[in-house]
C-alpha positions as CSV (number, residue, x, y, z in Angstrom):
1,M,-11.9,21.3,-2.0
2,T,-8.3,22.4,-2.6
3,V,-9.2,25.1,-5.1
4,P,-12.6,26.8,-4.6
5,I,-15.3,26.6,-7.3
6,P,-16.4,30.0,-8.6
7,V,-19.7,30.7,-10.3
8,R,-19.5,29.0,-13.7
9,G,-16.0,27.8,-13.2
10,L,-13.8,24.9,-12.2
11,G,-12.3,24.1,-8.9
12,E,-10.2,21.1,-7.6
13,I,-10.9,18.3,-5.2
14,L,-8.7,15.6,-3.7
15,V,-10.2,12.1,-3.8
16,S,-9.0,9.1,-1.9
17,V,-8.0,6.4,-4.4
18,R,-6.2,3.1,-3.9
19,G,-4.6,4.2,-0.6
20,G,-3.5,7.6,-1.9
21,S,-5.1,10.8,-3.1
22,E,-5.7,12.1,-6.6
23,A,-6.6,15.6,-7.7
24,F,-9.7,16.0,-9.9
25,A,-11.3,19.1,-11.5
26,A,-14.6,19.8,-9.9
27,L,-17.9,21.5,-11.1
28,S,-20.9,22.6,-9.1
29,D,-24.0,24.6,-9.8
30,R,-23.1,26.8,-6.8
31,P,-19.9,28.3,-5.6
32,I,-18.0,26.2,-3.1
33,E,-15.3,27.5,-0.8
34,K,-11.8,26.0,-0.3
35,N,-11.7,23.3,2.5
36,T,-15.4,22.5,2.2
37,Q,-16.3,18.8,2.3
38,V,-18.0,17.7,-0.9
39,L,-19.8,14.7,-2.3
40,V,-19.2,13.5,-5.8
41,V,-22.6,13.0,-7.5
42,D,-21.5,12.4,-11.1
43,M,-18.5,12.5,-13.4
44,A,-18.5,15.0,-16.3
45,S,-15.4,13.2,-17.7
46,A,-12.7,10.9,-16.6
47,R,-11.0,13.7,-14.6
48,T,-13.9,16.1,-13.8
49,A,-16.3,15.5,-11.0
50,I,-19.7,17.1,-10.4
51,V,-19.9,17.8,-6.7
52,V,-22.2,19.3,-4.0
53,A,-21.2,20.7,-0.6
54,V,-22.0,18.2,2.2
55,N,-23.0,20.9,4.7
56,P,-23.6,24.1,2.8
């Protein structure tokens, strides 16, 4: 997480892609703090990931 996810809001994650990293918008049903490791469980759109905290 590079930008925390607030309640009913968007955050931002960095995803390793093709030897580099890309920023994606991130959604979750719970708030997630910055620097939390997350797992992408689905994609809401081409640039928006649905995530859960790995160790909440």
